[in-house]
C-alpha positions as CSV (number, residue, x, y, z in Angstrom):
1,M,5.2,-49.3,-10.8
2,T,6.5,-51.6,-13.6
3,K,7.6,-55.1,-13.0
4,I,11.4,-55.6,-12.7
5,E,12.5,-58.2,-15.1
6,N,16.4,-58.2,-14.9
7,V,19.3,-57.2,-12.7
8,E,19.9,-53.9,-14.6
9,Q,16.4,-52.7,-14.0
10,L,16.8,-53.7,-10.3
11,R,20.0,-51.7,-10.0
12,A,18.3,-48.7,-11.7
13,E,15.3,-48.9,-9.4
14,I,17.6,-49.1,-6.3
15,A,19.6,-46.0,-7.5
16,R,16.3,-44.2,-8.1
17,L,15.0,-45.1,-4.6
18,K,18.3,-44.0,-3.0
19,I,17.9,-40.6,-4.7
20,V,14.3,-40.3,-3.5
21,A,15.4,-41.3,0.0
22,K,18.1,-38.6,0.1
23,Q,15.6,-36.0,-1.1
24,Q,13.2,-37.1,1.6
25,E,15.9,-37.0,4.3
26,G,16.9,-33.5,3.2
27,Q,13.2,-32.4,3.4
28,L,12.9,-33.9,6.9
29,K,16.1,-32.1,8.0
30,N,14.7,-28.8,6.7
31,D,11.3,-29.4,8.5
32,L,13.1,-30.3,11.7
33,K,15.2,-27.1,11.5
34,E,12.0,-25.0,10.9
35,I,10.3,-26.6,13.9
36,R,13.4,-25.9,16.1
37,E,13.4,-22.3,14.9
38,D,9.7,-21.9,15.6
39,L,10.1,-23.2,19.2
40,K,12.7,-20.6,20.1
41,P,11.4,-18.2,22.8
42,G,11.8,-15.1,20.7
43,N,9.9,-16.7,17.8
44,L,7.2,-17.9,20.1
45,L,6.7,-14.3,21.2
46,W,6.4,-13.1,17.6
47,N,4.0,-15.9,16.8
48,A,1.9,-15.0,19.8
49,L,1.8,-11.4,18.8
50,S,0.8,-12.4,15.2
51,S,-2.0,-14.6,16.5
52,I,-3.3,-11.9,18.9
53,T,-3.2,-9.1,16.3
54,G,-4.1,-11.2,13.3
55,I,-1.2,-9.7,11.4
56,K,1.4,-12.1,10.2
57,M,4.7,-10.8,11.5
58,S,8.3,-11.7,11.6
59,K,11.3,-9.7,12.9
60,S,12.5,-8.6,9.5
61,E,9.0,-7.9,8.2
62,F,8.1,-6.0,11.4
63,F,11.1,-3.6,11.1
64,K,10.7,-3.3,7.3
65,D,7.0,-2.6,7.5
66,G,7.5,-0.3,10.5
67,I,9.9,1.8,8.6
68,I,7.7,1.9,5.5
69,Y,4.6,2.7,7.7
70,G,6.5,5.6,9.4
71,L,7.7,7.0,6.1
72,S,4.2,6.8,4.6
73,I,2.8,8.7,7.6
74,I,5.4,11.4,7.2
75,L,4.8,11.7,3.5
76,Q,1.0,11.8,4.0
77,R,1.3,14.7,6.4
78,F,3.7,16.5,4.1
79,I,1.4,16.0,1.1
80,L,-1.7,17.0,3.1
81,K,0.0,20.3,4.1
82,T,1.2,20.9,0.6
83,E,-2.3,20.1,-0.7
84,K,-3.9,22.7,1.5
85,K,-1.4,25.3,0.5
86,V,-2.0,24.6,-3.2
87,E,-5.8,24.6,-2.6
88,Y,-5.7,28.0,-1.0
89,K,-3.5,29.4,-3.8
90,A,-5.9,28.0,-6.4
91,Y,-8.9,29.6,-4.5
92,D,-7.1,33.0,-4.3
93,F,-6.3,32.8,-8.1
94,V,-9.9,32.0,-9.1
95,D,-11.2,34.7,-6.8
96,S,-8.9,37.3,-8.3
97,I,-10.0,36.3,-11.8
98,F,-13.7,36.7,-10.8
99,E,-13.0,40.1,-9.2
100,R,-11.2,41.3,-12.4
101,V,-14.1,40.1,-14.6
102,K,-16.6,41.8,-12.3
103,N,-14.6,45.0,-12.3
104,M,-14.4,45.0,-16.1
105,V,-18.1,44.4,-16.5
106,N,-18.8,47.2,-14.0
107,K,-16.6,49.6,-16.0
108,F,-18.5,49.0,-19.2
109,T,-21.9,49.2,-17.6
110,S,-23.0,52.8,-17.2
111,Q,-24.6,54.1,-14.1
112,D,-27.8,55.0,-16.0
113,A,-28.2,51.4,-17.2
114,K,-27.8,50.1,-13.7
115,R,-30.4,52.6,-12.4
116,D,-32.8,51.6,-15.2
117,E,-32.4,47.9,-14.3
118,R,-33.1,48.5,-10.7
119,N,-36.2,50.6,-11.5
120,E,-37.5,47.9,-13.8
121,E,-37.0,45.3,-11.1
122,R,-38.9,47.4,-8.6
123,N,-41.8,48.0,-11.0
124,N,-42.2,44.3,-11.8
């Protein structure tokens, strides 16, 4: 704080302190309003639930989060069912490709070549 040397500086400091006092009064009013709000029975219940569960809750957050949580569960179940269907179709597709390749290889392999391979395996 600087030393006040004349009347103009004194008046400026008084005006500044009045502004600071008004700001502090406004802050006190806001704090008092918040305390009153916290002491309402409904808010006491929400605060008790928050402290018991360890999850910070308020009415608006609870309903918003509840709706979001419900939608996420529904979407997860839908995606899981869809994922299974896609997985089964992919397996069927891959199996059909392997069967086609196997059938093509069998067509080009003669019966004599197969018999010779079996005989060689038995002899070894």
